[in-house]
C-alpha positions in Angstrom: -88.2 15.7 -51.4 -86.0 16.2 -48.3 -84.2 13.3 -46.7 -86.3 13.7 -43.6 -89.5 13.5 -45.6 -88.3 10.3 -47.3 -87.3 8.8 -44.0 -90.7 9.7 -42.4 -92.5 8.0 -45.4 -90.4 4.9 -45.2 -90.7 4.8 -41.3 -94.5 5.0 -41.5 -94.5 2.2 -44.1 -92.4 0.0 -41.8 -94.3 0.6 -38.5 -97.8 1.1 -40.1 -100.4 1.2 -37.3 -98.4 -1.0 -35.0 -96.8 -0.3 -31.7 -93.1 0.2 -31.9 -90.2 0.9 -29.4 -87.6 3.6 -30.2 -84.4 4.9 -28.7 -83.7 8.6 -29.5 -81.8 11.4 -28.0 -83.8 14.2 -26.3 -83.0 17.9 -26.8 -80.9 17.9 -23.7 -78.8 15.0 -25.0 -80.3 12.3 -22.8 -81.5 9.0 -24.1 -85.2 8.1 -24.1 -86.7 4.7 -24.9 -90.4 4.7 -25.5 -93.1 2.4 -26.8 -95.6 4.2 -28.8 -97.8 4.3 -31.8 -98.3 6.9 -34.6 -101.5 8.4 -35.8 -103.4 8.2 -32.5 -106.0 11.0 -32.4 -108.3 9.7 -29.6 -106.7 11.9 -26.9 -106.1 14.9 -29.1 -107.7 18.2 -28.1 -107.7 19.4 -31.7 -104.5 21.5 -31.4 -101.9 21.7 -34.0 -98.4 20.2 -33.9 -96.1 22.9 -32.6 -92.8 21.1 -33.3 -91.4 21.1 -36.8 -93.0 18.2 -38.7 -89.9 17.9 -40.9 -87.9 17.1 -37.8 -90.3 15.6 -35.4 -92.9 12.9 -35.5 -95.6 12.5 -32.8 -96.1 9.2 -31.1 -98.6 8.3 -28.4 -96.6 6.8 -25.5 -98.6 4.0 -24.0 -97.2 4.0 -20.4 -97.4 7.8 -19.9 -100.6 8.1 -21.9 -99.3 11.2 -23.5 -98.1 12.4 -26.9 -94.3 12.6 -27.4 -92.3 14.4 -30.0 -89.6 12.1 -31.5 -86.7 13.8 -33.1 -86.1 11.7 -36.3 -82.6 13.0 -36.7 -81.5 11.4 -33.3 -83.2 8.0 -33.5 -80.7 5.4 -32.5 -82.8 2.2 -33.1 -86.4 1.1 -33.6 -88.1 -2.2 -32.9 -91.2 -3.3 -34.6 -92.6 -6.6 -36.0 -89.9 -8.5 -34.2 -87.2 -6.6 -36.2 -84.7 -4.1 -34.7 -83.2 -1.5 -37.0 -80.0 0.1 -35.9 -80.0 3.7 -37.3 -77.1 5.0 -35.3 -74.4 3.6 -37.6 
């Protein structure tokens, strides 16, 4: 099991079906902070994830009402359940 797969498993256990806020670095190096939720299928058109699932997780961003790819390797921090986890260190 790769480190990314283990991280994704633990991350999904932590956030569950709750909303969470995450800061990560986009592909161009800029920071993005979004509040989103995993496993939202309501707005899906049935397509498959085109980004590498070993590197990206898909979150439904509530404000933009759109799916976002979150690079798990560049996550700086995540807030959920009143807890902030600093992952940049």
